[in-house]
C-alpha positions in Angstrom: 0.0 0.0 0.0 1.2 3.5 -0.9 1.0 6.5 1.4 0.7 10.0 0.1 0.9 13.3 2.0 -0.6 16.4 0.5 -0.9 20.0 1.6 -3.6 21.7 -0.5 -5.7 24.9 -0.6 -9.0 24.7 1.2 -11.0 24.6 -2.1 -9.3 21.4 -3.1 -9.2 19.8 0.3 -12.9 18.9 0.5 -13.0 17.4 -3.0 -9.8 15.4 -2.4 -11.0 14.2 1.0 -14.2 12.9 -0.5 -12.5 11.3 -3.4 -9.8 9.6 -1.2 -12.5 7.7 0.8 -13.3 5.7 -2.4 -9.7 4.7 -3.1 -8.6 1.6 -1.3 -5.2 1.1 -3.0 -3.4 3.8 -1.0 -3.6 6.1 2.0 -3.8 9.9 1.7 -2.8 12.2 4.5 -4.5 15.4 3.5 -3.9 18.8 5.1 -5.4 22.2 4.4 -2.9 25.0 4.0 -5.3 27.3 5.9 -5.4 25.0 8.9 -1.6 24.7 8.9 -1.3 28.5 8.9 -3.3 28.5 12.1 -1.6 25.5 13.7 2.1 25.8 13.3 2.8 22.9 15.6 0.9 20.6 13.1 3.0 22.1 10.2 6.2 21.3 12.1 5.0 17.7 12.7 4.4 17.2 9.0 7.7 18.8 8.1 9.5 16.4 10.4 7.6 13.5 9.0 8.6 14.5 5.5 12.2 15.0 6.4 12.4 11.4 7.6 10.9 10.1 4.3 13.0 12.3 1.9 16.1 13.4 3.8 18.0 16.3 2.2 15.1 17.4 0.1 13.5 19.8 2.6 16.4 22.1 3.5 15.7 25.8 4.1 
């Protein structure tokens, strides 16, 4: 099973969330950019998660 993580604008979030419930071949971790702006600790958690998956690709 594949895992995908996506950060999208709010207007795409609802559509993608609904569509992802019908897909059984992979998991989608979906986050709204608007929510992440309001919750910086969640953004940091996602950033750390992605750094572990693709080290060296998320340098600032």
